[in-house]
N, C-alpha and C positions, 0 to 999 in steps of 0.2 A: 156858779158862772166862773167858767176858767178862759184865761185867756195866755196864749204861749207867747213870751216876749222873746223870746230865744232858743236854742235848741234843747237846753236842758230847763228854761225858766215857766213855772207854772204860777198862774195867781188864782185862788180860789176865795170865795165871798159866802160865807154862810150866815144866812139870817136867822134870825130867834123866831118862835112862833109869834109872838107879839110884833114882830118888826123893828122893834126899838131898839135892838141891840144888834149888831153883827158880829161877826169873826172874820178876820183876814189872814189869810196864808199865804205869804210871800219869802222872803227871806227872814222873817220873821213872824210869828203869831200875835197880833194884836187885837183886843176886843174895844170895839168901838160903842158909843152910845150916840145913836143915829138921831135923836131928838135933840139933842144938846151941843153936836159936833165936836164930842170929846174922846181923846183917846182915855179909856179906862185903864189898861194895862198891856203891855208887851212882854213878850218872851223871846230872847233871840239866842240858840244856842251857838256853841263852838263849832258843831260840825254842821251843815248844811242841810236842810230838809229833803225828804225826796218824795214825801205824802203827808196828808194830814186828813182826817176825818171828825165829824162831832155826834158824839152821841148823847142820849139822857136829855132831852132837849136843851142843848145846847150846854149843859153843867160839865159836861167832859170832853176833852180835845184829845185825840189820839196822833201823835206823829211819827213818822219813820224817819231815821237821819239816813242820809246817803253815806255809802261806804261804811257804814258801822250796823253792827247785828243788833242794834239796840232799838226799843221803842220808848218814846216819850209820852206820859200821860200826865195832861193838866186838869185839875177840877177847878171849877170854879166854886169859891168859897159861899158866895152870897148872891142870889139871883136878883133881889130886891135893892138896888143900889140907887141913891140920888147923887145929883151932883156937888153938893155938900160933903157927901164919904168920898168920894175921889178927887175932889179940888185939886189937889196936891199934884196929880198926874196929868190934869188939864193944863198946870203950869209948867209940866215938863219932868217932875220930878218921879216917872214911871219907877225907877227903881226903888223906891220906899213903899210902893202900895201893897204889895204882897197879895196881890188879887187872886193868885193862883195857888195860895197856900205855901208859896216858896220857903224855904227853910235856909236860915244861914250855914253856908259850908265853912267847915273847918281844916285848915292845912293839915293834912295826914301826918305830916313829917313834924308839924310842930306840937300835935296832940300827942303823937308818940314819944317825944321827948319829954312833954309835960307828965306823961302817965310813969314814966321811968325816972323822974326826977332831974333829969339833965336838962341844964339851962344855957 
């Protein structure tokens, strides 16, 4: 389902085969548990999205970034989740969920200093 809310804004909703989970693509990508009405996880890039699609039965999300020659791929790390496994997200702590397998970013400048022994 697509809805245009402005000249360049599109919202898409992708339903999983079981229809218990949905992926919402707007200014961010969010994974919803429809049965329990929770946002399981969300991903917000620094650059706006221009397009998004879902593959592998909802386990892979591929998104293009506006004005950037990059593609973002997000892989759902667990298909069978229950409310207790993502309860922190339901309470608003989405940054800690790591649902899409995010890795901690290391500041490249500080890591270079650490490698060269500069403090």
